[in-house]
Backbone of each chain as nested JSON, in Angstrom:
{
  "chains": [
    {"id": "A", "residues": [
      {"number": 1, "name": "MET", "atoms": {"N": [13.346, 6.744, 24.438], "CA": [12.096, 6.512, 25.159], "C": [11.094, 5.752, 24.297]}},
      {"number": 2, "name": "LEU", "atoms": {"N": [11.046, 6.135, 23.003], "CA": [10.135, 5.426, 22.096], "C": [10.517, 3.957, 21.971]}},
      {"number": 3, "name": "GLY", "atoms": {"N": [11.836, 3.717, 21.818], "CA": [12.314, 2.336, 21.697], "C": [11.967, 1.524, 22.931]}},
      {"number": 4, "name": "LEU", "atoms": {"N": [12.132, 2.154, 24.085], "CA": [11.809, 1.461, 25.34], "C": [10.311, 1.153, 25.415]}},
      {"number": 5, "name": "ALA", "atoms": {"N": [9.498, 2.134, 24.983], "CA": [8.034, 1.919, 24.992], "C": [7.663, 0.741, 24.101]}},
      {"number": 6, "name": "VAL", "atoms": {"N": [8.283, 0.666, 22.921], "CA": [7.979, -0.445, 22.005], "C": [8.479, -1.76, 22.595]}},
      {"number": 7, "name": "LEU", "atoms": {"N": [9.674, -1.726, 23.21], "CA": [10.207, -2.952, 23.827], "C": [9.285, -3.48, 24.923]}},
      {"number": 8, "name": "VAL", "atoms": {"N": [8.78, -2.565, 25.74], "CA": [7.857, -2.97, 26.802], "C": [6.6, -3.584, 26.193]}},
      {"number": 9, "name": "ALA", "atoms": {"N": [6.097, -2.963, 25.11], "CA": [4.897, -3.502, 24.44], "C": [5.192, -4.89, 23.867]}},
      {"number": 10, "name": "VAL", "atoms": {"N": [6.387, -5.054, 23.279], "CA": [6.769, -6.374, 22.742], "C": [6.798, -7.402, 23.875]}},
      {"number": 11, "name": "GLY", "atoms": {"N": [7.393, -7.03, 25.005], "CA": [7.449, -7.937, 26.149], "C": [6.06, -8.34, 26.616]}},
      {"number": 12, "name": "SER", "atoms": {"N": [5.145, -7.372, 26.635], "CA": [3.775, -7.665, 27.058], "C": [3.107, -8.655, 26.118]}},
      {"number": 13, "name": "VAL", "atoms": {"N": [3.288, -8.436, 24.827], "CA": [2.633, -9.322, 23.854], "C": [3.243, -10.727, 23.915]}},
      {"number": 14, "name": "VAL", "atoms": {"N": [4.568, -10.801, 24.07], "CA": [5.21, -12.12, 24.201], "C": [4.685, -12.82, 25.457]}},
      {"number": 15, "name": "GLY", "atoms": {"N": [4.571, -12.064, 26.553], "CA": [4.024, -12.634, 27.783], "C": [2.592, -13.099, 27.598]}},
      {"number": 16, "name": "LEU", "atoms": {"N": [1.818, -12.295, 26.887], "CA": [0.417, -12.649, 26.621], "C": [0.325, -13.967, 25.867]}},
      {"number": 17, "name": "ILE", "atoms": {"N": [1.232, -14.162, 24.931], "CA": [1.203, -15.386, 24.124], "C": [1.734, -16.575, 24.926]}},
      {"number": 18, "name": "ALA", "atoms": {"N": [2.777, -16.323, 25.747], "CA": [3.484, -17.438, 26.386], "C": [2.945, -17.82, 27.764]}},
      {"number": 19, "name": "ALA", "atoms": {"N": [2.116, -16.971, 28.372], "CA": [1.691, -17.226, 29.752], "C": [0.911, -18.534, 29.875]}},
      {"number": 20, "name": "ARG", "atoms": {"N": [0.955, -19.121, 31.082], "CA": [0.355, -20.446, 31.294], "C": [-1.176, -20.401, 31.328]}},
      {"number": 21, "name": "ASP", "atoms": {"N": [-1.729, -19.468, 32.143], "CA": [-3.195, -19.402, 32.213], "C": [-3.665, -17.948, 32.097]}},
      {"number": 22, "name": "ASP", "atoms": {"N": [-4.988, -17.777, 32.163], "CA": [-5.543, -16.455, 31.869], "C": [-5.201, -15.412, 32.931]}},
      {"number": 23, "name": "LEU", "atoms": {"N": [-5.116, -15.843, 34.198], "CA": [-4.751, -14.873, 35.241], "C": [-3.298, -14.426, 35.087]}},
      {"number": 24, "name": "ASP", "atoms": {"N": [-2.413, -15.366, 34.683], "CA": [-1.027, -14.982, 34.381], "C": [-1.006, -14.011, 33.203]}},
      {"number": 25, "name": "ARG", "atoms": {"N": [-1.842, -14.316, 32.233], "CA": [-1.922, -13.483, 31.027], "C": [-2.338, -12.047, 31.373]}},
      {"number": 26, "name": "LEU", "atoms": {"N": [-3.243, -11.956, 32.332], "CA": [-3.775, -10.652, 32.736], "C": [-2.672, -9.737, 33.277]}},
      {"number": 27, "name": "HIS", "atoms": {"N": [-1.644, -10.342, 33.891], "CA": [-0.538, -9.524, 34.416], "C": [0.192, -8.772, 33.307]}},
      {"number": 28, "name": "PHE", "atoms": {"N": [0.172, -9.334, 32.115], "CA": [0.926, -8.695, 31.028], "C": [0.164, -7.541, 30.377]}},
      {"number": 29, "name": "LEU", "atoms": {"N": [-1.055, -7.291, 30.877], "CA": [-1.795, -6.108, 30.419], "C": [-1.164, -4.839, 31.001]}},
      {"number": 30, "name": "ALA", "atoms": {"N": [-0.652, -4.951, 32.222], "CA": [-0.178, -3.757, 32.931], "C": [1.005, -3.046, 32.254]}},
      {"number": 31, "name": "PRO", "atoms": {"N": [2.099, -3.758, 31.889], "CA": [3.214, -3.014, 31.28], "C": [2.816, -2.291, 29.999]}},
      {"number": 32, "name": "ALA", "atoms": {"N": [1.999, -2.974, 29.159], "CA": [1.6, -2.353, 27.893], "C": [0.702, -1.145, 28.122]}},
      {"number": 33, "name": "SER", "atoms": {"N": [-0.107, -1.184, 29.198], "CA": [-1.058, -0.089, 29.356], "C": [-0.635, 0.947, 30.392]}},
      {"number": 34, "name": "VAL", "atoms": {"N": [0.464, 0.729, 31.072], "CA": [0.942, 1.748, 32.017], "C": [2.298, 2.308, 31.57]}},
      {"number": 35, "name": "VAL", "atoms": {"N": [3.27, 1.422, 31.379], "CA": [4.633, 1.896, 31.096], "C": [4.73, 2.501, 29.685]}},
      {"number": 36, "name": "SER", "atoms": {"N": [4.228, 1.772, 28.689], "CA": [4.373, 2.251, 27.304], "C": [3.689, 3.598, 27.062]}},
      {"number": 37, "name": "PRO", "atoms": {"N": [2.392, 3.77, 27.447], "CA": [1.778, 5.078, 27.207], "C": [2.486, 6.224, 27.935]}},
      {"number": 38, "name": "VAL", "atoms": {"N": [2.969, 5.953, 29.156], "CA": [3.664, 7.014, 29.898], "C": [4.965, 7.399, 29.178]}},
      {"number": 39, "name": "LEU", "atoms": {"N": [5.7, 6.387, 28.707], "CA": [6.948, 6.681, 27.991], "C": [6.681, 7.45, 26.698]}},
      {"number": 40, "name": "VAL", "atoms": {"N": [5.637, 7.04, 25.964], "CA": [5.301, 7.75, 24.722], "C": [4.878, 9.188, 25.033]}},
      {"number": 41, "name": "ALA", "atoms": {"N": [4.059, 9.359, 26.077], "CA": [3.627, 10.709, 26.45], "C": [4.829, 11.576, 26.848]}},
      {"number": 42, "name": "LEU", "atoms": {"N": [5.76, 10.993, 27.586], "CA": [6.964, 11.748, 27.964], "C": [7.781, 12.118, 26.725]}},
      {"number": 43, "name": "ALA", "atoms": {"N": [7.845, 11.199, 25.758], "CA": [8.569, 11.49, 24.511], "C": [7.913, 12.651, 23.773]}},
      {"number": 44, "name": "VAL", "atoms": {"N": [6.571, 12.674, 23.761], "CA": [5.855, 13.786, 23.106], "C": [6.139, 15.09, 23.859]}},
      {"number": 45, "name": "VAL", "atoms": {"N": [6.125, 15.032, 25.198], "CA": [6.404, 16.247, 25.992], "C": [7.81, 16.754, 25.708]}},
      {"number": 46, "name": "VAL", "atoms": {"N": [8.768, 15.827, 25.63], "CA": [10.159, 16.24, 25.365], "C": [10.263, 16.914, 23.998]}},
      {"number": 47, "name": "ARG", "atoms": {"N": [9.514, 16.402, 23.03], "CA": [9.61, 16.951, 21.674], "C": [8.827, 18.263, 21.51]}},
      {"number": 48, "name": "GLU", "atoms": {"N": [7.63, 18.308, 22.107], "CA": [6.722, 19.423, 21.824], "C": [6.654, 20.454, 22.947]}},
      {"number": 49, "name": "ALA", "atoms": {"N": [7.306, 20.203, 24.069], "CA": [7.078, 20.973, 25.297], "C": [5.634, 20.734, 25.735]}},
      {"number": 50, "name": "LEU", "atoms": {"N": [5.094, 21.538, 26.63], "CA": [3.777, 21.225, 27.187], "C": [2.669, 21.945, 26.402]}},
      {"number": 51, "name": "ASP", "atoms": {"N": [2.535, 21.592, 25.112], "CA": [1.469, 22.203, 24.306], "C": [0.238, 21.285, 24.261]}},
      {"number": 52, "name": "GLY", "atoms": {"N": [-0.691, 21.596, 23.367], "CA": [-1.944, 20.824, 23.297], "C": [-1.715, 19.353, 23.024]}},
      {"number": 53, "name": "ARG", "atoms": {"N": [-0.796, 19.073, 22.113], "CA": [-0.523, 17.663, 21.778], "C": [0.004, 16.903, 22.981]}},
      {"number": 54, "name": "ALA", "atoms": {"N": [0.96, 17.529, 23.655], "CA": [1.569, 16.856, 24.807], "C": [0.526, 16.61, 25.885]}},
      {"number": 55, "name": "ILE", "atoms": {"N": [-0.372, 17.595, 26.063], "CA": [-1.402, 17.425, 27.094], "C": [-2.331, 16.266, 26.724]}},
      {"number": 56, "name": "LYS", "atoms": {"N": [-2.668, 16.156, 25.422], "CA": [-3.524, 15.04, 25.002], "C": [-2.807, 13.698, 25.181]}},
      {"number": 57, "name": "ALA", "atoms": {"N": [-1.517, 13.667, 24.846], "CA": [-0.755, 12.422, 25.037], "C": [-0.698, 12.066, 26.526]}},
      {"number": 58, "name": "LEU", "atoms": {"N": [-0.515, 13.074, 27.37], "CA": [-0.502, 12.824, 28.818], "C": [-1.878, 12.36, 29.308]}},
      {"number": 59, "name": "LEU", "atoms": {"N": [-2.929, 12.908, 28.677], "CA": [-4.288, 12.506, 29.04], "C": [-4.519, 11.028, 28.717]}},
      {"number": 60, "name": "VAL", "atoms": {"N": [-4.041, 10.609, 27.539], "CA": [-4.168, 9.193, 27.159], "C": [-3.431, 8.322, 28.178]}},
      {"number": 61, "name": "ALA", "atoms": {"N": [-2.192, 8.733, 28.518], "CA": [-1.408, 7.955, 29.486], "C": [-2.123, 7.917, 30.832]}},
      {"number": 62, "name": "ALA", "atoms": {"N": [-2.687, 9.067, 31.244], "CA": [-3.382, 9.125, 32.535], "C": [-4.602, 8.212, 32.545]}},
      {"number": 63, "name": "PHE", "atoms": {"N": [-5.346, 8.202, 31.409], "CA": [-6.483, 7.284, 31.278], "C": [-6.056, 5.859, 31.609]}},
      {"number": 64, "name": "PHE", "atoms": {"N": [-4.991, 5.426, 30.944], "CA": [-4.582, 4.033, 31.096], "C": [-4.032, 3.757, 32.486]}},
      {"number": 65, "name": "VAL", "atoms": {"N": [-3.267, 4.701, 33.021], "CA": [-2.696, 4.48, 34.36], "C": [-3.808, 4.345, 35.396]}},
      {"number": 66, "name": "VAL", "atoms": {"N": [-4.839, 5.185, 35.272], "CA": [-5.919, 5.166, 36.261], "C": [-6.88, 3.999, 36.009]}},
      {"number": 67, "name": "LEU", "atoms": {"N": [-7.201, 3.745, 34.745], "CA": [-8.271, 2.787, 34.44], "C": [-7.796, 1.341, 34.319]}},
      {"number": 68, "name": "ASN", "atoms": {"N": [-6.506, 1.128, 34.037], "CA": [-6.023, -0.237, 33.86], "C": [-6.222, -1.121, 35.098]}},
      {"number": 69, "name": "PRO", "atoms": {"N": [-5.922, -0.625, 36.317], "CA": [-6.164, -1.49, 37.481], "C": [-7.631, -1.87, 37.631]}},
      {"number": 70, "name": "ILE", "atoms": {"N": [-8.533, -0.941, 37.296], "CA": [-9.97, -1.237, 37.4], "C": [-10.331, -2.353, 36.419]}},
      {"number": 71, "name": "LEU", "atoms": {"N": [-9.815, -2.23, 35.203], "CA": [-10.123, -3.221, 34.175], "C": [-9.525, -4.587, 34.529]}},
      {"number": 72, "name": "SER", "atoms": {"N": [-8.296, -4.572, 35.038], "CA": [-7.649, -5.839, 35.422], "C": [-8.445, -6.523, 36.528]}},
      {"number": 73, "name": "GLN", "atoms": {"N": [-8.863, -5.717, 37.501], "CA": [-9.615, -6.289, 38.626], "C": [-10.945, -6.855, 38.133]}},
      {"number": 74, "name": "ALA", "atoms": {"N": [-11.626, -6.109, 37.263], "CA": [-12.923, -6.561, 36.758], "C": [-12.763, -7.845, 35.937]}},
      {"number": 75, "name": "THR", "atoms": {"N": [-11.684, -7.916, 35.156], "CA": [-11.456, -9.112, 34.338], "C": [-11.155, -10.32, 35.224]}},
      {"number": 76, "name": "ALA", "atoms": {"N": [-10.299, -10.111, 36.231], "CA": [-9.97, -11.216, 37.143], "C": [-11.212, -11.687, 37.885]}},
      {"number": 77, "name": "ARG", "atoms": {"N": [-12.047, -10.741, 38.268], "CA": [-13.288, -11.085, 38.975], "C": [-14.217, -11.886, 38.062]}},
      {"number": 78, "name": "ALA", "atoms": {"N": [-14.325, -11.455, 36.803], "CA": [-15.176, -12.182, 35.861], "C": [-14.663, -13.612, 35.672]}},
      {"number": 79, "name": "GLN", "atoms": {"N": [-13.343, -13.734, 35.599], "CA": [-12.736, -15.062, 35.443], "C": [-13.095, -15.947, 36.63]}},
      {"number": 80, "name": "ARG", "atoms": {"N": [-13.003, -15.374, 37.831], "CA": [-13.294, -16.133, 39.056], "C": [-14.781, -16.523, 39.102]}},
      {"number": 81, "name": "VAL", "atoms": {"N": [-15.649, -15.577, 38.759], "CA": [-17.092, -15.872, 38.781], "C": [-17.42, -16.958, 37.771]}},
      {"number": 82, "name": "ARG", "atoms": {"N": [-16.782, -16.922, 36.632], "CA": [-17.045, -17.954, 35.625], "C": [-16.578, -19.334, 36.102]}},
      {"number": 83, "name": "GLU", "atoms": {"N": [-15.474, -19.351, 36.854], "CA": [-14.94, -20.632, 37.315], "C": [-15.679, -21.174, 38.535]}},
      {"number": 84, "name": "HIS", "atoms": {"N": [-16.007, -20.282, 39.497], "CA": [-16.533, -20.744, 40.787], "C": [-17.966, -20.322, 41.052]}},
      {"number": 85, "name": "GLY", "atoms": {"N": [-18.549, -19.487, 40.197], "CA": [-19.922, -19.047, 40.403], "C": [-20.046, -17.832, 41.304]}},
      {"number": 86, "name": "ASP", "atoms": {"N": [-18.99, -17.502, 42.037], "CA": [-19.007, -16.328, 42.912], "C": [-17.559, -15.879, 43.1]}},
      {"number": 87, "name": "TRP", "atoms": {"N": [-17.377, -14.567, 43.34], "CA": [-15.995, -14.085, 43.482], "C": [-15.461, -14.296, 44.894]}},
      {"number": 88, "name": "ARG", "atoms": {"N": [-16.386, -14.529, 45.858], "CA": [-15.934, -14.694, 47.247], "C": [-15.289, -16.069, 47.462]}},
      {"number": 89, "name": "LEU", "atoms": {"N": [-14.533, -16.186, 48.547], "CA": [-13.891, -17.458, 48.873], "C": [-14.948, -18.532, 49.112]}},
      {"number": 90, "name": "THR", "atoms": {"N": [-14.696, -19.72, 48.619], "CA": [-15.618, -20.824, 48.908], "C": [-15.303, -21.354, 50.311]}},
      {"number": 91, "name": "GLY", "atoms": {"N": [-16.226, -22.153, 50.864], "CA": [-16.011, -22.713, 52.206], "C": [-14.725, -23.516, 52.275]}},
      {"number": 92, "name": "GLU", "atoms": {"N": [-14.457, -24.261, 51.229], "CA": [-13.241, -25.079, 51.185], "C": [-11.982, -24.211, 51.192]}},
      {"number": 93, "name": "GLU", "atoms": {"N": [-12.034, -23.085, 50.468], "CA": [-10.87, -22.195, 50.413], "C": [-10.646, -21.485, 51.744]}},
      {"number": 94, "name": "ARG", "atoms": {"N": [-11.752, -21.236, 52.479], "CA": [-11.624, -20.555, 53.779], "C": [-10.875, -21.434, 54.781]}},
      {"number": 95, "name": "ARG", "atoms": {"N": [-11.083, -22.731, 54.66], "CA": [-10.441, -23.659, 55.595], "C": [-9.012, -23.854, 55.256]}}
    ]},
    {"id": "B", "residues": [
      {"number": 1, "name": "MET", "atoms": {"N": [11.34, 8.281, 6.87], "CA": [10.469, 7.732, 7.917], "C": [11.053, 8.081, 9.287]}},
      {"number": 2, "name": "THR", "atoms": {"N": [10.248, 8.733, 10.083], "CA": [10.749, 9.164, 11.389], "C": [10.683, 8.022, 12.408]}},
      {"number": 3, "name": "GLY", "atoms": {"N": [11.335, 8.251, 13.529], "CA": [11.304, 7.26, 14.598], "C": [9.891, 7.003, 15.098]}},
      {"number": 4, "name": "TRP", "atoms": {"N": [9.057, 8.047, 15.053], "CA": [7.67, 7.898, 15.504], "C": [6.924, 6.899, 14.63]}},
      {"number": 5, "name": "LEU", "atoms": {"N": [7.138, 7.024, 13.317], "CA": [6.424, 6.132, 12.392], "C": [6.963, 4.705, 12.487]}},
      {"number": 6, "name": "VAL", "atoms": {"N": [8.268, 4.578, 12.699], "CA": [8.841, 3.23, 12.874], "C": [8.243, 2.577, 14.119]}},
      {"number": 7, "name": "ALA", "atoms": {"N": [8.165, 3.37, 15.2], "CA": [7.578, 2.836, 16.44], "C": [6.108, 2.47, 16.219]}},
      {"number": 8, "name": "ALA", "atoms": {"N": [5.378, 3.331, 15.47], "CA": [3.963, 3.036, 15.195], "C": [3.839, 1.743, 14.389]}},
      {"number": 9, "name": "ALA", "atoms": {"N": [4.726, 1.557, 13.401], "CA": [4.679, 0.333, 12.586], "C": [4.943, -0.888, 13.46]}},
      {"number": 10, "name": "ALA", "atoms": {"N": [5.921, -0.766, 14.365], "CA": [6.232, -1.897, 15.262], "C": [5.027, -2.232, 16.138]}},
      {"number": 11, "name": "VAL", "atoms": {"N": [4.372, -1.195, 16.661], "CA": [3.204, -1.431, 17.523], "C": [2.068, -2.05, 16.711]}},
      {"number": 12, "name": "LEU", "atoms": {"N": [1.911, -1.625, 15.455], "CA": [0.841, -2.198, 14.624], "C": [1.11, -3.675, 14.312]}},
      {"number": 13, "name": "VAL", "atoms": {"N": [2.399, -4.047, 14.175], "CA": [2.729, -5.472, 14.01], "C": [2.304, -6.246, 15.258]}},
      {"number": 14, "name": "LEU", "atoms": {"N": [2.544, -5.629, 16.425], "CA": [2.118, -6.276, 17.679], "C": [0.602, -6.428, 17.729]}},
      {"number": 15, "name": "VAL", "atoms": {"N": [-0.106, -5.426, 17.178], "CA": [-1.574, -5.512, 17.153], "C": [-2.01, -6.728, 16.338]}},
      {"number": 16, "name": "LEU", "atoms": {"N": [-1.296, -6.997, 15.245], "CA": [-1.61, -8.192, 14.44], "C": [-1.445, -9.466, 15.267]}},
      {"number": 17, "name": "ALA", "atoms": {"N": [-0.317, -9.533, 16.004], "CA": [-0.067, -10.721, 16.836], "C": [-1.162, -10.883, 17.882]}},
      {"number": 18, "name": "VAL", "atoms": {"N": [-1.548, -9.761, 18.514], "CA": [-2.604, -9.808, 19.528], "C": [-3.932, -10.195, 18.873]}},
      {"number": 19, "name": "GLY", "atoms": {"N": [-4.15, -9.732, 17.653], "CA": [-5.37, -10.079, 16.927], "C": [-5.481, -11.573, 16.697]}},
      {"number": 20, "name": "ILE", "atoms": {"N": [-4.347, -12.219, 16.432], "CA": [-4.361, -13.681, 16.251], "C": [-4.747, -14.366, 17.557]}},
      {"number": 21, "name": "VAL", "atoms": {"N": [-4.175, -13.894, 18.684], "CA": [-4.538, -14.469, 19.992], "C": [-6.031, -14.247, 20.259]}},
      {"number": 22, "name": "ALA", "atoms": {"N": [-6.523, -13.048, 19.887], "CA": [-7.919, -12.711, 20.168], "C": [-8.9, -13.478, 19.286]}},
      {"number": 23, "name": "SER", "atoms": {"N": [-8.404, -14.073, 18.227], "CA": [-9.326, -14.735, 17.295], "C": [-9.44, -16.243, 17.54]}},
      {"number": 24, "name": "ARG", "atoms": {"N": [-8.705, -16.759, 18.499], "CA": [-8.813, -18.201, 18.796], "C": [-8.593, -18.455, 20.282]}},
      {"number": 25, "name": "GLY", "atoms": {"N": [-8.99, -19.636, 20.725], "CA": [-8.773, -19.994, 22.12], "C": [-9.981, -19.708, 22.99]}},
      {"number": 26, "name": "PRO", "atoms": {"N": [-9.818, -19.924, 24.306], "CA": [-10.935, -19.716, 25.243], "C": [-11.368, -18.246, 25.301]}},
      {"number": 27, "name": "LEU", "atoms": {"N": [-12.592, -18.057, 25.808], "CA": [-13.209, -16.73, 25.804], "C": [-12.417, -15.694, 26.609]}},
      {"number": 28, "name": "MET", "atoms": {"N": [-11.98, -16.062, 27.815], "CA": [-11.275, -15.086, 28.654], "C": [-9.948, -14.67, 28.026]}},
      {"number": 29, "name": "ARG", "atoms": {"N": [-9.285, -15.622, 27.396], "CA": [-8.02, -15.287, 26.721], "C": [-8.267, -14.262, 25.62]}},
      {"number": 30, "name": "ARG", "atoms": {"N": [-9.37, -14.448, 24.91], "CA": [-9.697, -13.515, 23.835], "C": [-9.966, -12.119, 24.372]}},
      {"number": 31, "name": "VAL", "atoms": {"N": [-10.689, -12.067, 25.515], "CA": [-11.005, -10.749, 26.085], "C": [-9.729, -10.041, 26.537]}},
      {"number": 32, "name": "ILE", "atoms": {"N": [-8.826, -10.79, 27.178], "CA": [-7.572, -10.178, 27.633], "C": [-6.773, -9.676, 26.425]}},
      {"number": 33, "name": "ALA", "atoms": {"N": [-6.752, -10.477, 25.356], "CA": [-6.05, -10.049, 24.142], "C": [-6.706, -8.798, 23.561]}},
      {"number": 34, "name": "LEU", "atoms": {"N": [-8.038, -8.74, 23.641], "CA": [-8.759, -7.558, 23.152], "C": [-8.375, -6.315, 23.956]}},
      {"number": 35, "name": "GLU", "atoms": {"N": [-8.242, -6.483, 25.269], "CA": [-7.86, -5.356, 26.127], "C": [-6.454, -4.859, 25.769]}},
      {"number": 36, "name": "VAL", "atoms": {"N": [-5.531, -5.803, 25.604], "CA": [-4.161, -5.412, 25.224], "C": [-4.183, -4.753, 23.84]}},
      {"number": 37, "name": "GLY", "atoms": {"N": [-4.979, -5.315, 22.934], "CA": [-5.074, -4.757, 21.578], "C": [-5.59, -3.326, 21.584]}},
      {"number": 38, "name": "GLY", "atoms": {"N": [-6.59, -3.053, 22.421], "CA": [-7.129, -1.69, 22.511], "C": [-6.075, -0.696, 22.957]}},
      {"number": 39, "name": "VAL", "atoms": {"N": [-5.284, -1.108, 23.943], "CA": [-4.205, -0.236, 24.43], "C": [-3.183, 0.017, 23.317]}},
      {"number": 40, "name": "LEU", "atoms": {"N": [-2.829, -1.059, 22.611], "CA": [-1.794, -0.922, 21.568], "C": [-2.275, -0.056, 20.4]}},
      {"number": 41, "name": "VAL", "atoms": {"N": [-3.541, -0.196, 20.035], "CA": [-4.066, 0.628, 18.933], "C": [-4.066, 2.103, 19.34]}},
      {"number": 42, "name": "THR", "atoms": {"N": [-4.456, 2.379, 20.589], "CA": [-4.429, 3.763, 21.066], "C": [-3.007, 4.321, 21.036]}},
      {"number": 43, "name": "LEU", "atoms": {"N": [-2.08, 3.478, 21.476], "CA": [-0.671, 3.88, 21.472], "C": [-0.198, 4.155, 20.041]}},
      {"number": 44, "name": "ALA", "atoms": {"N": [-0.605, 3.294, 19.106], "CA": [-0.222, 3.477, 17.704], "C": [-0.784, 4.785, 17.165]}},
      {"number": 45, "name": "LEU", "atoms": {"N": [-2.017, 5.134, 17.569], "CA": [-2.611, 6.389, 17.096], "C": [-1.82, 7.604, 17.596]}},
      {"number": 46, "name": "VAL", "atoms": {"N": [-1.393, 7.549, 18.862], "CA": [-0.577, 8.656, 19.404], "C": [0.727, 8.777, 18.596]}},
      {"number": 47, "name": "LEU", "atoms": {"N": [1.347, 7.624, 18.34], "CA": [2.618, 7.634, 17.596], "C": [2.413, 8.138, 16.165]}},
      {"number": 48, "name": "LEU", "atoms": {"N": [1.32, 7.704, 15.527], "CA": [1.035, 8.157, 14.162], "C": [0.735, 9.657, 14.14]}},
      {"number": 49, "name": "ALA", "atoms": {"N": [-0.002, 10.128, 15.159], "CA": [-0.334, 11.552, 15.229], "C": [0.942, 12.392, 15.277]}},
      {"number": 50, "name": "GLU", "atoms": {"N": [1.878, 11.953, 16.099], "CA": [3.137, 12.705, 16.211], "C": [3.98, 12.527, 14.939]}},
      {"number": 51, "name": "GLY", "atoms": {"N": [3.98, 11.31, 14.403], "CA": [4.771, 11.038, 13.2], "C": [4.289, 11.803, 11.988]}},
      {"number": 52, "name": "PHE", "atoms": {"N": [2.962, 11.888, 11.82], "CA": [2.395, 12.609, 10.674], "C": [2.146, 14.084, 10.968]}},
      {"number": 53, "name": "ASP", "atoms": {"N": [2.422, 14.479, 12.227], "CA": [2.28, 15.877, 12.606], "C": [0.831, 16.357, 12.476]}},
      {"number": 54, "name": "ARG", "atoms": {"N": [-0.109, 15.505, 12.9], "CA": [-1.533, 15.832, 12.777], "C": [-2.169, 15.91, 14.163]}},
      {"number": 55, "name": "ASP", "atoms": {"N": [-2.666, 17.1, 14.474], "CA": [-3.29, 17.3, 15.791], "C": [-4.525, 16.437, 16.007]}},
      {"number": 56, "name": "VAL", "atoms": {"N": [-5.308, 16.289, 14.925], "CA": [-6.62, 15.661, 15.075], "C": [-6.505, 14.186, 15.492]}},
      {"number": 57, "name": "TYR", "atoms": {"N": [-5.397, 13.533, 15.114], "CA": [-5.233, 12.13, 15.496], "C": [-5.099, 11.97, 17.01]}},
      {"number": 58, "name": "PHE", "atoms": {"N": [-4.58, 13.018, 17.662], "CA": [-4.479, 12.96, 19.124], "C": [-5.867, 12.898, 19.756]}},
      {"number": 59, "name": "ASP", "atoms": {"N": [-6.819, 13.651, 19.142], "CA": [-8.189, 13.605, 19.661], "C": [-8.757, 12.193, 19.537]}},
      {"number": 60, "name": "LEU", "atoms": {"N": [-8.47, 11.571, 18.376], "CA": [-8.925, 10.191, 18.176], "C": [-8.368, 9.268, 19.248]}},
      {"number": 61, "name": "ALA", "atoms": {"N": [-7.085, 9.454, 19.546], "CA": [-6.436, 8.595, 20.542], "C": [-7.081, 8.779, 21.916]}},
      {"number": 62, "name": "VAL", "atoms": {"N": [-7.385, 10.034, 22.275], "CA": [-8.012, 10.3, 23.579], "C": [-9.377, 9.614, 23.648]}},
      {"number": 63, "name": "VAL", "atoms": {"N": [-10.163, 9.774, 22.572], "CA": [-11.504, 9.166, 22.56], "C": [-11.391, 7.638, 22.579]}},
      {"number": 64, "name": "LEU", "atoms": {"N": [-10.482, 7.105, 21.764], "CA": [-10.316, 5.654, 21.709], "C": [-9.883, 5.091, 23.062]}},
      {"number": 65, "name": "GLY", "atoms": {"N": [-8.989, 5.816, 23.748], "CA": [-8.536, 5.374, 25.071], "C": [-9.708, 5.21, 26.029]}},
      {"number": 66, "name": "ALA", "atoms": {"N": [-10.595, 6.207, 26.044], "CA": [-11.756, 6.145, 26.938], "C": [-12.73, 5.054, 26.493]}},
      {"number": 67, "name": "MET", "atoms": {"N": [-12.978, 4.979, 25.192], "CA": [-13.958, 4.012, 24.689], "C": [-13.473, 2.565, 24.849]}},
      {"number": 68, "name": "THR", "atoms": {"N": [-12.17, 2.366, 24.683], "CA": [-11.605, 1.023, 24.852], "C": [-11.884, 0.507, 26.257]}},
      {"number": 69, "name": "PHE", "atoms": {"N": [-11.674, 1.399, 27.226], "CA": [-11.91, 1.012, 28.613], "C": [-13.379, 0.65, 28.821]}},
      {"number": 70, "name": "ALA", "atoms": {"N": [-14.268, 1.535, 28.336], "CA": [-15.703, 1.292, 28.535], "C": [-16.13, -0.004, 27.843]}},
      {"number": 71, "name": "ALA", "atoms": {"N": [-15.654, -0.206, 26.619], "CA": [-16.042, -1.4, 25.864], "C": [-15.553, -2.667, 26.562]}},
      {"number": 72, "name": "SER", "atoms": {"N": [-14.31, -2.638, 27.033], "CA": [-13.767, -3.823, 27.697], "C": [-14.543, -4.133, 28.97]}},
      {"number": 73, "name": "LEU", "atoms": {"N": [-14.911, -3.077, 29.696], "CA": [-15.653, -3.271, 30.937], "C": [-17.024, -3.898, 30.659]}},
      {"number": 74, "name": "VAL", "atoms": {"N": [-17.674, -3.444, 29.587], "CA": [-18.981, -4.021, 29.226], "C": [-18.823, -5.499, 28.875]}},
      {"number": 75, "name": "PHE", "atoms": {"N": [-17.807, -5.819, 28.072], "CA": [-17.53, -7.213, 27.709], "C": [-17.35, -8.066, 28.955]}},
      {"number": 76, "name": "VAL", "atoms": {"N": [-16.537, -7.552, 29.879], "CA": [-16.202, -8.312, 31.082], "C": [-17.444, -8.55, 31.934]}},
      {"number": 77, "name": "ARG", "atoms": {"N": [-18.306, -7.537, 32.043], "CA": [-19.525, -7.703, 32.832], "C": [-20.454, -8.727, 32.189]}},
      {"number": 78, "name": "PHE", "atoms": {"N": [-20.541, -8.697, 30.87], "CA": [-21.353, -9.688, 30.172], "C": [-20.79, -11.088, 30.396]}},
      {"number": 79, "name": "LEU", "atoms": {"N": [-19.472, -11.214, 30.317], "CA": [-18.849, -12.523, 30.517], "C": [-19.111, -13.044, 31.919]}},
      {"number": 80, "name": "GLU", "atoms": {"N": [-19.129, -12.115, 32.873], "CA": [-19.314, -12.504, 34.27], "C": [-20.742, -12.997, 34.514]}},
      {"number": 81, "name": "ARG", "atoms": {"N": [-21.719, -12.364, 33.864], "CA": [-23.11, -12.637, 34.242], "C": [-23.876, -13.503, 33.255]}},
      {"number": 82, "name": "TRP", "atoms": {"N": [-23.677, -13.277, 31.976], "CA": [-24.6, -13.883, 31.029], "C": [-23.976, -14.827, 30.016]}},
      {"number": 83, "name": "LEU", "atoms": {"N": [-22.709, -14.664, 29.695], "CA": [-22.161, -15.474, 28.604], "C": [-21.461, -16.731, 29.118]}}
    ]}
  ]
}
């Protein structure tokens, strides 16, 4: 599980470096912040059973699982506002 | 050296790579790299806590996880409105 978590993180970083633009890059935030923490937390649970450490590791994973979509959305929105001045569709895009 | 510490070392190498991305290029790319870096550092702290068998490092990881999110959100809002 640990190896898989590290592999997923490696894939995310390679994607971050190799992606074409910033919105593509943003997609590679998700595997590193959802899959890897969950796998690490599960590895801690398997090793320690459900004690204080495991609960804290699960809490960290839960933070990222819940908060990552919010952060991704906010970042994408900021990118759009910087490019177009507003996050809503422009008249040209509506047509 | 346990598997936990090896995994932590691997993640810390990734943090270096992300740090290089975060230190050059356009602003949004840097912010995205910063977000990925925050996640990886938190992950490394969890791995180090388990590897060194230290309870207190888990507390650091929990706090860092929450603070990373808040810090990134503040950065993003500033980028959207003022920078």
